[in-house]
C-alpha positions as CSV (number, residue, x, y, z in Angstrom):
1,M,83.0,113.4,104.6
2,A,84.5,111.3,107.5
3,D,82.9,108.4,109.5
4,D,81.8,109.1,112.8
5,V,80.5,106.9,115.6
6,W,77.2,107.2,117.3
7,I,75.1,105.6,120.2
8,Y,71.5,104.8,120.0
9,D,69.6,104.4,123.4
10,F,66.6,102.2,122.8
11,N,64.8,103.1,125.8
12,S,64.9,107.0,125.3
13,K,65.2,106.5,121.4
14,Q,68.0,109.1,121.4
15,T,71.2,109.3,119.6
16,E,74.4,110.7,120.7
17,Q,77.5,111.3,118.3
18,I,80.5,110.5,120.4
19,T,83.1,111.1,117.9
20,K,83.3,114.2,115.6
21,T,86.5,114.7,114.0
22,D,87.8,115.3,110.3
23,A,89.2,111.7,110.6
24,S,87.7,108.4,109.9
25,D,86.4,106.6,113.0
26,I,85.0,103.3,112.1
27,I,84.4,99.6,113.2
28,P,83.0,100.5,116.7
29,M,83.1,97.7,119.4
30,W,81.2,98.0,122.7
31,A,83.1,96.3,125.8
32,G,81.7,97.2,129.2
33,D,81.8,101.0,129.8
34,K,84.0,101.7,126.9
35,I,83.4,101.7,123.0
36,Y,86.8,100.7,121.0
37,F,87.0,101.7,117.3
38,I,89.8,102.3,114.9
39,S,90.7,106.0,113.9
40,D,93.3,107.9,111.7
41,R,92.9,111.0,113.8
42,A,96.6,111.3,115.1
43,E,99.2,113.2,113.4
44,D,100.6,110.5,111.5
45,K,97.1,109.5,109.9
46,R,97.6,105.8,110.7
47,F,94.6,103.8,111.8
48,N,95.1,102.8,115.4
49,V,92.7,101.4,118.2
50,W,91.0,104.2,120.2
51,S,88.7,103.9,123.0
52,Y,85.8,106.0,124.3
53,D,84.8,105.9,128.0
54,L,81.1,106.1,128.5
55,K,81.5,107.5,132.0
56,T,83.9,110.0,131.3
57,K,83.0,110.6,127.6
58,A,86.7,111.0,126.8
59,S,88.7,109.3,123.9
60,K,92.1,108.0,124.0
61,Q,94.5,106.3,121.7
62,V,95.2,102.8,122.7
63,T,97.6,101.5,120.4
64,T,100.4,103.6,118.4
65,F,101.5,101.8,115.3
66,K,103.4,104.1,113.1
67,D,104.4,101.9,110.1
68,F,101.1,100.3,109.3
69,D,97.3,100.7,109.9
70,V,95.5,98.6,112.1
71,K,93.1,96.3,110.1
72,F,90.3,94.0,110.7
73,P,89.5,94.4,114.4
74,S,87.3,91.7,116.2
75,K,86.1,91.7,119.8
76,G,85.8,88.7,121.7
77,D,84.9,88.4,125.5
78,K,88.3,89.4,126.8
79,A,90.2,90.9,123.9
80,I,90.1,92.4,120.6
81,V,92.4,91.0,117.9
82,F,93.5,92.8,114.7
83,E,96.1,92.8,112.0
84,N,98.9,95.2,111.5
85,G,101.9,95.0,109.1
86,G,101.0,91.3,108.5
87,W,101.0,90.2,112.2
88,I,98.1,89.2,114.3
89,Y,97.9,91.1,117.7
90,K,95.7,90.8,120.8
91,L,94.5,93.8,122.7
92,D,93.6,92.5,126.3
93,L,90.4,94.5,127.3
94,A,91.2,94.4,131.0
95,T,94.7,95.7,130.8
96,E,94.7,97.4,127.3
97,Q,98.1,95.7,126.8
98,V,98.8,94.6,123.3
99,E,100.8,91.4,122.3
100,K,101.9,89.9,119.0
101,V,100.4,86.4,118.6
102,R,102.9,84.0,117.8
103,S,102.1,81.3,115.4
104,R,102.5,77.6,116.3
105,F,102.9,76.7,112.6
106,T,105.7,77.6,110.2
107,T,105.5,78.8,106.8
108,I,106.9,76.3,104.0
109,C,108.0,78.4,100.9
């Protein structure tokens, strides 16, 4: 049984299932008129960031990582940060552009 994302309306006391696939849709994060989540629903079965538009009721794939799953997403005011392949990435919520976060620190081995 795969996980799905649901919305609960506190005023009407109604629930709405916004994802319904055989894939796992997990870790929903509400940002304005969109709900972001990670899903392994694409053909490659990798976890990537997806969004659900509350106005159009459409889901779309936001990131397209092929080698490693997106892990540990966390939403702030302007971005979602997550790990992929040992690197930290930032997804800008306004533009949906992704950039790798460069560390100011060096690793000492």
